[in-house]
C-alpha positions in Angstrom: 1.8 -14.7 -36.4 -0.9 -16.2 -34.2 -3.6 -13.9 -32.8 -2.7 -14.6 -29.1 1.0 -14.0 -29.7 0.2 -10.7 -31.4 -2.1 -9.6 -28.5 0.7 -10.4 -26.0 3.2 -8.4 -28.0 0.8 -5.5 -28.3 0.1 -5.6 -24.6 3.9 -5.6 -23.8 4.6 -2.8 -26.2 1.9 -0.6 -24.5 3.7 -1.0 -21.1 6.2 1.7 -20.0 9.8 1.2 -20.9 10.8 0.9 -17.2 8.6 -2.2 -16.7 10.3 -5.3 -15.3 9.7 -8.9 -16.1 7.5 -9.6 -13.1 5.2 -6.7 -14.2 5.0 -8.1 -17.7 4.1 -11.5 -16.4 1.5 -10.0 -14.1 -0.1 -8.1 -17.0 -0.2 -11.2 -19.2 -1.6 -13.3 -16.4 -4.3 -10.7 -15.7 -5.2 -10.7 -19.4 -5.4 -14.5 -19.4 -7.7 -14.4 -16.4 -10.0 -11.9 -18.1 -10.0 -13.9 -21.3 -10.9 -17.1 -19.4 -13.8 -15.2 -17.6 -15.2 -14.0 -20.9 -15.0 -17.5 -22.3 -16.8 -18.8 -19.3 -19.6 -16.3 -19.9 -19.9 -17.2 -23.6 -20.0 -20.9 -22.7 -22.6 -20.4 -19.9 -20.4 -21.2 -17.0 -21.7 -18.5 -14.7 -23.6 -18.2 -11.4 -26.6 -16.0 -10.6 -26.2 -13.6 -7.7 -28.5 -15.9 -5.7 -26.5 -19.0 -6.5 -23.3 -17.2 -5.4 -24.8 -16.0 -2.2 -25.9 -19.6 -1.4 -22.5 -21.0 -2.1 -20.9 -18.4 0.1 -23.3 -19.1 2.9 -22.6 -22.9 2.6 -18.8 -22.2 2.5 -19.1 -20.0 5.6 -20.9 -22.8 7.5 -18.4 -25.4 6.5 -15.5 -23.1 7.5 -17.1 -22.5 10.9 -17.8 -18.8 10.4 
């Protein structure tokens, strides 16, 4: 069985028995987002604090805020 499939099954098995399908999907989506973020870090797709502040400042100006 593939590693990602096993991780998904393990995650689902750790959830309470009363969990519904929407909660399962939410947990899997959260895990996917975290995995994507960690992959971004490993591959150098990050911003420094200063770069983020500059982007937010530019966004606020363009949004008229």
